[in-house]
C-alpha positions in Angstrom: 34.5 -114.2 123.0 38.0 -115.8 122.9 40.0 -114.5 119.9 41.7 -116.8 117.5 45.1 -116.1 119.1 44.0 -116.3 122.7 44.1 -119.5 124.7 40.8 -120.9 126.0 40.7 -120.6 129.8 39.7 -123.0 132.6 40.3 -123.0 136.3 41.6 -125.8 138.6 42.9 -125.3 142.2 46.1 -127.3 141.3 47.9 -127.9 138.1 50.5 -130.7 138.1 53.2 -130.6 135.4 54.6 -134.1 134.8 53.1 -137.6 135.0 55.9 -139.5 136.7 55.7 -141.0 140.2 55.7 -137.7 142.0 53.1 -135.9 139.9 50.8 -138.9 139.7 51.1 -139.6 143.5 50.1 -135.9 144.2 47.2 -136.2 141.7 45.9 -139.4 143.3 46.0 -137.9 146.8 44.3 -134.7 145.7 41.5 -136.7 143.9 40.9 -138.8 147.0 40.4 -135.5 148.9 38.1 -134.1 146.2 40.6 -131.3 145.4 40.3 -130.3 141.7 43.5 -130.8 139.7 44.8 -131.6 136.2 48.0 -133.4 135.2 49.8 -132.2 132.1 52.4 -134.5 130.5 54.5 -134.0 127.3 54.6 -137.7 126.4 51.8 -140.1 125.5 50.3 -142.3 128.2 51.9 -145.4 126.4 55.4 -143.8 126.6 54.9 -142.8 130.3 54.0 -146.3 131.2 57.1 -147.9 129.7 59.9 -145.4 130.4 62.8 -147.4 131.8 63.6 -146.3 135.3 64.6 -147.5 138.8 62.8 -150.3 140.6 63.7 -150.3 144.3 61.0 -149.1 146.7 61.8 -148.6 150.4 59.4 -150.0 153.0 58.2 -146.6 154.3 57.2 -145.7 150.7 55.4 -149.0 150.3 53.4 -148.4 153.5 52.7 -144.8 152.4 51.3 -146.1 149.0 49.3 -148.7 150.8 47.8 -146.2 153.2 46.6 -144.1 150.3 45.1 -147.0 148.4 47.9 -147.0 145.8 49.9 -150.1 146.7 47.7 -153.0 145.6 49.6 -153.8 142.4 53.0 -153.4 144.1 52.0 -155.6 147.1 50.6 -158.3 144.8 53.5 -158.4 142.3 56.7 -156.9 143.8 59.5 -159.0 145.1 60.4 -158.4 148.8 64.2 -158.3 149.5 65.7 -158.8 152.9 69.4 -159.1 152.1 72.2 -157.8 149.8 75.5 -159.3 148.9 78.9 -157.7 148.3 81.6 -159.5 146.4 85.1 -158.4 146.6 88.6 -159.9 146.7 87.1 -163.2 145.5 84.8 -163.5 148.6 81.1 -163.2 149.2 79.7 -161.1 152.1 76.0 -161.2 152.7 74.2 -158.5 154.8 70.9 -159.7 156.2 69.4 -156.3 156.8 65.9 -157.8 157.2 67.1 -159.6 160.3 68.9 -156.5 161.6 66.0 -154.1 161.2 62.8 -156.0 160.5 62.6 -153.8 157.4 62.8 -154.7 153.7 63.1 -153.4 150.1 60.5 -154.1 147.4 61.7 -154.5 143.8 59.0 -153.1 141.5 60.1 -151.4 138.3 59.0 -147.8 138.0 57.1 -148.4 134.8 54.8 -150.8 136.6 54.3 -148.3 139.5 53.6 -145.5 137.0 51.1 -147.7 135.2 49.3 -148.4 138.5 49.2 -144.7 139.4 48.0 -143.7 136.0 45.2 -146.3 136.0 44.2 -145.3 139.5 44.2 -141.6 138.8 42.5 -141.7 135.4 40.5 -144.9 135.2 39.5 -145.4 138.8 39.4 -142.0 140.4 38.3 -140.1 137.2 41.3 -137.7 137.3 42.0 -135.2 134.5 45.3 -136.1 132.8 46.2 -134.6 129.4 49.0 -136.4 127.6 51.1 -135.2 124.7 50.8 -131.5 125.5 53.3 -129.1 124.0 54.8 -125.7 124.8 53.9 -125.6 128.4 54.4 -122.2 130.0 54.1 -121.2 133.7 53.2 -117.6 134.5 52.3 -115.4 137.5 54.1 -117.8 139.9 54.8 -114.9 142.4 51.2 -113.8 142.4 48.0 -115.3 143.9 46.7 -116.1 140.4 49.3 -118.3 138.7 48.5 -119.9 135.3 49.7 -122.6 133.1 49.2 -122.6 129.3 49.9 -125.3 126.7 49.2 -126.4 123.2 46.5 -129.1 122.8 48.0 -132.0 120.7 44.6 -132.8 119.1 43.5 -129.3 118.0 46.7 -127.2 118.1 44.8 -124.7 120.2 46.4 -122.9 123.1 44.7 -123.6 126.4 45.0 -121.8 129.7 44.6 -123.1 133.2 44.2 -120.6 136.0 45.1 -122.1 139.4 46.1 -121.5 143.0 49.2 -123.7 143.0 51.5 -125.4 140.4 53.3 -128.7 141.1 56.4 -128.9 139.0 57.1 -132.7 138.7 58.4 -132.8 135.1 62.0 -133.9 135.7 65.4 -132.6 135.2 64.8 -131.1 131.8 61.2 -129.9 132.3 59.8 -126.4 132.2 59.1 -126.2 135.9 62.7 -125.9 137.1 63.5 -123.6 134.3 60.7 -121.3 135.4 62.6 -120.4 138.6 64.5 -117.2 137.8 68.2 -117.0 138.2 69.2 -116.0 141.7 66.0 -117.3 143.3 67.3 -120.7 144.0 70.7 -122.3 144.5 71.5 -125.4 142.4 74.2 -127.5 144.0 75.8 -130.0 141.6 78.2 -132.9 141.9 79.7 -135.0 139.1 81.2 -138.4 140.0 83.3 -138.6 136.8 82.1 -142.2 136.1 79.5 -143.9 134.0 77.3 -147.0 134.5 76.3 -149.2 131.6 72.7 -150.0 132.4 71.7 -153.4 131.0 68.5 -155.4 130.9 68.9 -159.1 130.2 66.3 -161.6 129.3 67.7 -164.0 131.9 66.6 -165.3 135.3 68.3 -163.7 138.3 71.5 -165.5 139.3 71.1 -164.7 143.0 68.2 -164.4 145.4 69.3 -160.8 146.3 70.9 -157.7 145.0 74.6 -158.3 144.4 77.3 -155.6 144.3 80.6 -156.5 142.8 83.6 -154.4 143.7 86.6 -155.0 141.4 89.7 -153.3 140.1 88.1 -153.3 136.6 85.1 -151.4 138.0 81.8 -151.9 139.8 79.2 -154.4 138.7 75.7 -154.8 139.9 73.0 -157.5 139.7 69.4 -156.7 140.5 66.4 -159.0 139.9 63.5 -157.3 138.0 61.3 -160.4 137.5 61.7 -164.2 137.4 62.6 -163.8 133.8 64.5 -160.5 133.6 67.6 -159.1 135.4 69.0 -155.6 135.6 72.8 -155.4 135.5 75.2 -152.5 135.8 78.8 -152.2 134.7 81.0 -149.2 135.6 82.4 -147.6 132.4 83.8 -144.2 131.3 81.3 -141.4 131.4 79.9 -140.7 127.9 80.9 -144.2 126.7 79.1 -145.5 123.7 76.9 -148.5 124.5 77.8 -150.0 121.2 81.3 -150.4 122.5 79.9 -153.2 124.7 79.2 -156.3 122.7 77.2 -159.2 124.1 80.4 -161.2 124.7 82.2 -158.2 126.3 79.3 -157.5 128.6 79.1 -161.1 129.9 82.8 -161.5 130.2 83.1 -158.4 132.4 80.1 -159.4 134.5 81.5 -162.8 135.1 84.9 -161.3 136.1 83.5 -158.5 138.3 80.9 -160.6 140.1 83.1 -163.7 140.6 83.5 -165.0 144.1 84.2 -168.3 145.7 81.1 -170.4 145.9 79.0 -168.0 143.8 76.7 -169.7 141.2 77.5 -169.0 137.6 75.6 -166.2 135.9 72.7 -167.1 133.8 73.2 -165.3 130.5 70.5 -164.1 128.1 69.8 -161.6 125.4 70.5 -158.0 126.2 67.4 -156.0 125.5 68.6 -152.7 126.8 72.0 -150.9 126.9 72.3 -147.3 128.1 75.1 -145.3 129.6 74.2 -143.3 132.7 76.7 -140.6 133.7 76.7 -140.4 137.5 75.8 -136.9 138.8 73.6 -135.2 141.4 72.0 -131.9 141.9 69.8 -130.3 144.5 67.6 -127.2 144.1 67.2 -125.0 147.2 64.6 -124.0 148.1 62.2 -126.4 146.3 59.6 -123.6 146.0 59.2 -120.3 144.1 56.1 -118.4 144.8 53.1 -120.7 144.0 55.4 -123.3 142.3 56.4 -126.4 144.3 59.0 -128.6 142.8 59.0 -132.4 143.4 61.0 -135.4 142.3 63.8 -134.9 139.7 62.7 -131.4 139.0 64.0 -130.5 142.5 66.8 -133.0 143.0 68.6 -135.8 141.2 70.4 -138.5 143.0 72.5 -140.9 141.0 71.2 -144.5 141.0 74.2 -145.6 143.1 72.0 -146.1 146.2 68.6 -146.6 144.4 67.0 -143.6 146.1 65.5 -141.5 143.3 62.0 -142.9 143.2 61.8 -143.0 146.9 62.6 -139.3 147.2 60.0 -138.5 144.6 57.3 -140.3 146.6 58.4 -138.6 149.8 58.1 -135.2 148.1 54.7 -136.1 146.7 53.1 -137.3 149.9 54.3 -134.3 151.9 53.2 -131.9 149.2 49.9 -133.5 148.5 48.9 -133.5 152.2 50.1 -129.9 152.5 48.0 -128.8 149.5 44.9 -130.5 150.9 45.4 -128.8 154.3 45.8 -125.4 152.7 42.9 -125.7 150.2 40.5 -127.4 152.6 41.2 -125.6 155.9 43.5 -122.7 155.0 46.4 -124.2 156.9 49.6 -123.1 155.2 52.1 -124.7 157.7 52.7 -127.7 155.5 53.4 -125.7 152.4 55.6 -123.2 154.2 57.7 -126.1 155.7 57.6 -128.3 152.5 61.0 -127.5 151.2 62.9 -127.8 154.5 61.1 -131.1 155.3 62.0 -132.6 151.9 65.6 -131.4 151.8 66.6 -133.0 155.1 65.9 -136.4 153.6 67.3 -135.4 150.2 70.7 -134.3 151.7 70.9 -137.4 153.8 70.3 -139.6 150.8 72.9 -137.6 148.7 75.5 -138.1 151.4 74.9 -141.9 151.5 75.1 -142.0 147.7 78.5 -140.3 147.9 79.7 -142.7 150.6 78.5 -145.7 148.7 80.1 -144.5 145.5 83.5 -144.6 147.1 82.8 -148.1 148.3 81.8 -149.2 144.8 84.3 -147.4 142.8 87.4 -146.8 144.9 89.0 -150.1 143.9 89.0 -149.0 140.2 90.2 -145.4 140.8 93.8 -146.2 140.1 94.8 -144.7 143.4 96.2 -147.2 146.0 95.2 -144.9 148.9 91.6 -144.6 147.7 91.5 -148.3 147.1 92.7 -149.0 150.6 90.2 -146.7 152.3 87.4 -148.0 150.1 88.3 -151.6 151.2 88.2 -150.5 154.8 84.7 -149.0 154.4 83.6 -152.1 152.6 84.7 -154.5 155.3 83.4 -152.5 158.2 79.7 -153.6 158.1 80.9 -157.3 158.1 83.2 -156.9 161.1 81.1 -154.6 163.3 77.4 -155.1 164.3 77.1 -151.4 164.9 78.4 -150.5 161.5 76.1 -153.1 159.9 73.1 -151.5 161.6 74.1 -148.0 160.6 74.6 -149.2 157.0 71.2 -150.9 157.0 69.5 -147.8 158.4 70.8 -145.6 155.5 70.3 -148.3 152.9 66.6 -148.7 153.9 65.9 -145.0 154.7 64.6 -145.9 158.2 66.1 -143.1 160.4 63.6 -141.9 162.9 64.4 -138.3 162.0 65.9 -136.5 159.0 
């Protein structure tokens, strides 16, 4: 008999900590393969389905979702983008990367994708997801009998899950990354020393594509989210208070930084979200510790400069889920043994592109004439060289044949 102070025990082959895109994608693939799993999430389902996050999905990720029966909502509702526009020195420069590559981006806010994945996992595939759990602890990760315990939000009882593998997909501040002992992984960090004011406006998009404004006052970005809502970004000091940015100040700076000859005027609207994002990156190497496999932001964070974060999370998830199925169904450990290296090749490529693009975006506002000059040269190159344009498009779309 279980004592009052002992957690009640269950067993699942895989325990997934975190119900973001990575954790839910893993869960869905495992359910489709009849591999037993449970998803543990600290927040409620309602909170998970509305957390503000990125919204750009690369074509390879869309096709991977589609192949696994997870792309129906995205393909029905997402906007397909084939071009982006840079505005600098009062001029507009449009890059038609769809024509260059035959590939595209899809704009689909992460809350919508997470809602789709939760519904598919819980409501359609009958997956076990436990929301609102507290005090999650990971134990025995270096043994062949790891376990995860947590406090049930309804009863206050401690529950224990024995498993074969743990997927740590609970983000930058979750328990999974913290469970890796000091000295067992290297954490490489980079701080850009800048902030972005992230804005959501109840206003129709003012362009048919993503717009990047490069200006001595700082970077500005325009990204459609829906026919009625537009995401904007404004470069600001790191740690800035969003309340320093009034409605009038925001729209004045957006008009200034996105101005260019022949550009249509911005359609203004009520600002329903204002957050300051401090631009920084980190990478955990390796992305594994014993029977723990990190995925998504638990393993790496890439600043939203290049809109890569959700794509990396999905890349991790599909590699890891397929490797878990192969191991549990057929005893094939090759995918699990190679998981970290396979993920990190793409991770580091995306990090490098983010750094390169950051200098393009922010060099003009650095207060250093040399940086401003070299940033301008970088910015003009894709519009003067077809080879440079193709290289930019490949990195922007994540379409390299090998990583």
